[in-house]
Steps between C-alpha positions, in 0.01 A plus 500: 500500500252777582606734779261598780515876445505510120300799380564694820655846456711648780644851523813480715628825653702320766876516549780314680379163636163463674272623220709357216505161674119505512464597135768251389279230654203633303707503181619142551135398520422662167400859579602780264701715739578852379791639700484879505847656522670837475738581216790402726344166581423345837778519760548122512624507139841602636525238777784248459567268338489717185606382153476732199299743716251224587443401863408138563361604843258727314434226247414246768228733633369627167533222244192469282378858547449760227683833540314829455700820550298805605560829675242494778577863579353599164131533418556289189645213699212509748248505216655187346461318832140610537420366154670168577306468826181427306645166389700424816398234752762557770723792599791447740699785656737537793559873517488673836133568589383823340717488187237342274235736638713802406532356149121449494563131441370378838216250525229760557613690190501190278209285614258725310683419178498127575277382786643146466856616567685317779750746641778365726708739710808368679665717763715475809232565760170510311315781325366673811605557861773689686786315328348479152719760331830393655755379244566129526710231340523136603793538745314778683187286521703207631608720790162669551306172508706348782625230264869581545481504880299178495769342283773633729337328799592167339872590484646426845758747630426769242352845551555679166237439229610338174575688182226465238570366153200276432177693456233281655251787532505573127449145381242416767300816437508436126354154557226640727418757232479224240262305724283805563481581127403140425226512766368831362488356148295208627264733687458713188343205318198539725489873570627630165672767708863574569647616829802656668751267669724651771802277581728584794860380512503547879205267551641255246819470703308466826335191351841327507535532876224254586634391838631842597162658432351280773804517726471879499156459661562208736810403694679189373809360665793514254699186421863470613601456139300589186314195377609528137862567422828354378605163637877452486648209304863395459536724193217753510139542607157362425152631573270253674133588550330309781139613479302185579509207739585263216804700391616530860477124546680439170782738596549324831535172308758652265719636781483172693287618790155342453459502879478882492155470344371413847755705696310745729717783368386449141188281484244782508530795261495759780780322690694456177488875439625568852791259450569570133865596556573164667320315221702677229825438686415131478424529128831677435691236694392268217508741204840643590659161440370456142525704182215712373434248223494207744273696731249572223499142377413377849235766558336451160487123553277557804293781346642780714463836318852631445729676256855615457548877492528581130575807295239620250725374221507155660122503545449591133722207399276255690361235260157568652509851351575357156229235540242767583604727214537772760735711288419658165764628260402843370657763279567871496733726302789383715454130422335217688453444872286287728203607710290311749160385380207529739527236775179321404377293207142475373363193323266704282695822440846610394726656761825627354709808436494665159807438284625858460529835674357809330733790428420838655206655316471211256119509496443875536399567140256208490320618815493861383342384177246296697391812688406665171803716426584539131847425367572874486379545858711205611804646326440833672439330834814289489698782342424726795591217736830436323579872493431524872729205564787644297463835676 
């Protein structure tokens, strides 16, 4: 099946997670993504798990991309990029602001070569402003955005923020970058002009704190107990999400208290919030006497949104994941492994990961030849690169 971005060429200078996640999405939708790397390779190539010097974490983010090795500190490497720009639709980079300008590969330096170029810069705080040049990785942005303290407010009795191991800021920012690139491509159909996209990780993370953004401006009385959290069962916990009148009424039926629907403590949403701790104590009086499985059977029968607390491995083993074809088996020099496909399907376009991971520098010679270098020039170019590496 045809893919939405077939024929699109992307130059990918990004590293770690946010930028590569964006360009992996573009690759899955058919774009030719050229990943520009140093002779040592991108840092994620060493992240575990590693088999035969191949990282599956790197593979998950970069499957389907072509690998071009260049020394961007050399005039020759810069010249190769400038020649490729003429046929490039999208450039994605997530260096600290100022780096691409010093290399003379910033948007202003390249738009004269290709006025239709869409240039996407991802950074911690944005390209301009008092914080623009501060170094930033996802855990730092989690703290800087208020996200971690907002999350902590939902953990009764705790004052120390959580450790960070799941990089929401990277993935979220990569998705925002993908959306912005897609919008710019659509706009280009009419204007025939490219543009510079400036994506901020800080602002991306702030978009997750929807309630807190408003609560920071207007006083809201806190609940006695967070409204969404673990409900104890006889052998574990379940999550129950009561977010509508219908689900509240259904839950009251399940726990054997239909009269609470009209109880003055719970009937109106505002009163229910004020008395949430009492309501949940009543729920746990029922759930604590049944197993997690029995609890979920009863809740599902009445349409109450709920789930057991699962590990990622358990979630991946869900028959729903298999039914959706959510996992793709791919290959690198270390063997096969599974990656997650994009979480959407399109009736008129293919949406899937490529079957194999490129080796470091696999496509360098082909792109050097495309830029007009002769075989002798390519041999000299790569020979100098190899000599520099060995030294």
